[in-house]
Structure formats: C-alpha cells, structure tokens
N, C-alpha and C positions, 0 to 999 in steps of 0.2 A: 504494500500500500504506500501511498505518497508520504504519510507521516513517518513510516519506517525509514524511507530514504532520507528524509530531512534529518531524522535523529542520527542516522549513521554519518551523515555529512557533518553535523554539529559535534559529534563525538570523535571525529577523525583527528588524530594528533597532528596532521599536516595542515589542517584547515581551521581557521578561526572565524567565527561570525561576529561582526561588529554590530552590536545592537543599535548604536546611534545612526550609522549610515545605512544599515541594512545590507551591507556587503560582506561577501565571503573573502577572506584574505588568506593567501598561501603563506605558511610559516617558513622560517629559515630552513628547517629540516627538509621540507619538500623541495625548496630551491636547491639545497645541497644535493639531494637525490637526483634532481634533474641534471645537475652539472657533473657530479662525480660518480654516480652509480647507474647511469642509464645503460651502461654496457651489459647489465644483467637482463635487459629486456630484448625481445626479438625486435627486428626492424619495425614491424607493424605496431607492436606495443609501444615502442619508443615514439613513433609518430603520433599515435593516439594520445600518449601522455603529454607530449608537447602541445598538441592541439587543445587538449583540456586545459592545460596551464595557461595557454595564450588567451583562451576565452575568459578565464578567471581574471587574468591581468587586465584585459580590456574592460571587463565589467567593473573592475575596481576603479579604473580611470586615473589612478595615481602611478601606475607602473606600465605606461605605454611602451617604453623602450624595451622592457622585459618581454612584453607581449610580442613586439616585433621580432625579437630574438627567437622566441618560441615558435612563432609562425614560420620563420625561416627554417628552423630545425625540424619542424613538423611538416614541411613542404606544403604549407597552406598559402600558396602564392597570391591568390585573389584577396584573401583576408589581409595578407601582408601589405598589398597595395592600398587597401582601404584604411589600414591603420596608419600608414605613412601619410596618406592624404588627409586623414583626420587630424593628425598632429600638425601637418603643414597648414591646414586651414585655421587651426586655433592659434598658431604661433608664426605668422608670416614674419620673415626676417630672422630665421634661426641662425645660430652660430656655426662657424665652419666645421667644428668637430662633429656636431650633430649632422650637418649636411654631408660631410664625408662618410659618416656611418650610414646614412640613408643611401648614398650613392653606392656604397659597398654592397648593401643588401639588394639594391636594384640591379647592379651589375651581375649579381649571382643568380638572377632568374634565368631559367632555360630559354633558349632562343625561340622555340616553338610557342612558349607561353607569351613572350613579348610580341610575337607576330599577331596573336589573337587579342592582345590587350594593350591598345595604344596608350592607356593611362600610364603605363610604366615609363614610356618615352617622354610623355608630358611631364611627369614628376621629375625625371632627370633634367629635362630642359629648364624647368622652373628652379630647380636647385642650382644648376649652373648659373642662371640669371641672378639668383640670390647671392652667389659667390662672386658675382661680377666677372664670370668667365663668359663674356658676351659672345665671342665667336662660336664657342661650343654650343651655347644655348641657341644662337641664331640658326646654325646649321641643323640642329635637331628639330627646332620648331619648323623650319622649312620642309624637312623630310616628312614630318608629322602632318603638316598642312596638306602636302601633296597626297599623302596616304589617305587622309580623312576626306578630302574633296572627292576622291575617286570611290570611296566606300558608299554603300547604299545609305540613303538618308534616313537614319533612325534618330530618335530623340536624344539618346545618349551620345551618339556620334556628333550630332549637330551642336550639342552643348559643349562637348570637348573641343570641337573646331572653333567655337566662339572663344574659349579660353586660350587656344593656340593663337588666334588673331590678337588677343590682348597681349600675349607674351611677345609676339612680333612687334606690336605697337610699342611696347616697353623697350625692346631692343633698339628700335629706330629712334625713340626719344633719347635713350642713353647715347646714341651715336650722333645726336644733334641733327637728325635728318627731319626735314619738314613734312614728310609723308606719313608720320606716325599716326595721324588722325584717321587715315584711310582704314587702317586695321581696326581701330576702335569703332568706326562706323559699321564695319562688317559685323 
C-alpha cells in the first residue's frame, strides 16, 4: 500500500524528510555510496540508482549541480539538458567555472542524441556567448539556425529558432554591427 512505501522511505537511513519544506533529502551516506560503492551494482542498477538520485536532487532544488552529475552518470540525457536549461534560465550570466562544467557535460553527449536534440547546441552557443567566446557562439548559432529553418515547423522548433535569432542578434550587437535588430524582429 502507499503508506507502507512512504514509511519505508521515511525510515530509510539514506533519506531524510524535511518537514518544513516537505522535501526528501539524500544523506551523506547515500552520496558516498553513489560515489564510492557503485561498483557493487550491475550497469543497469547503477543507472537506475543515479536516475533516482538525480530526480531527488532536482526535486530538492538546492542540489542542481549534483542532479546534473547524476543525470550524466545515469545516461538521462534529455533530463540533463532540461536541468542545465533550468539553471541557465534562473541564473543568466553564470561564472566561467560553472559554464565550463556545463560545456563539459554537453560535450559528453552522444552525437546521435545531439542530432535529435538541437537544444544541446543552443545551450552550448549560449554558454559560449556568456563566456564572450563570440566567434564560437556565432558559428554554432548559424549552424543551428540553418538546421532549424530546414526542420518541419513545430512549436518547439519555432520557439528554439526564435531564441537562436536572439542569440545572433546579441552577437551582432556585441560586434557593433547595425543589423542586430533584424534578428530581434524575426
């Protein structure tokens, strides 16, 4: 029954329930297990353990970087993208160390996944722009623009294309080009 599951979660030595926030928090022992003892699990068990931990970290909201690490280790690539995007949207203008960490995670995505998920390239381009690596951002935005303009017009594709136009407008503004407004109008 549902109450038995909740009781077993609340009595788990690795999980603490914070009455004030209503959140479940992973204890240090569980984190240690994830880091030091996961070799005792099969590959499938390891991935499932990391996926579960990532969901808990995301639900907590205070451990987003740990969630990203767990999504990566659990090969939850779509969730990884959304976690990075979530942090990015909350904290525009992140520091270079966090940006470099995000780039490292995004660079580790399989190529076939990147082909199906243009959000990965958009996040990379946005991070490059954040780091003022304008040329890298510009070329990635251009490739992404061409790719999205050729894609079937779906709502998600068009929204991302609008974001790409804004990124291109930002690049043109940083380069002191007068045509930046063209992209913002698009």
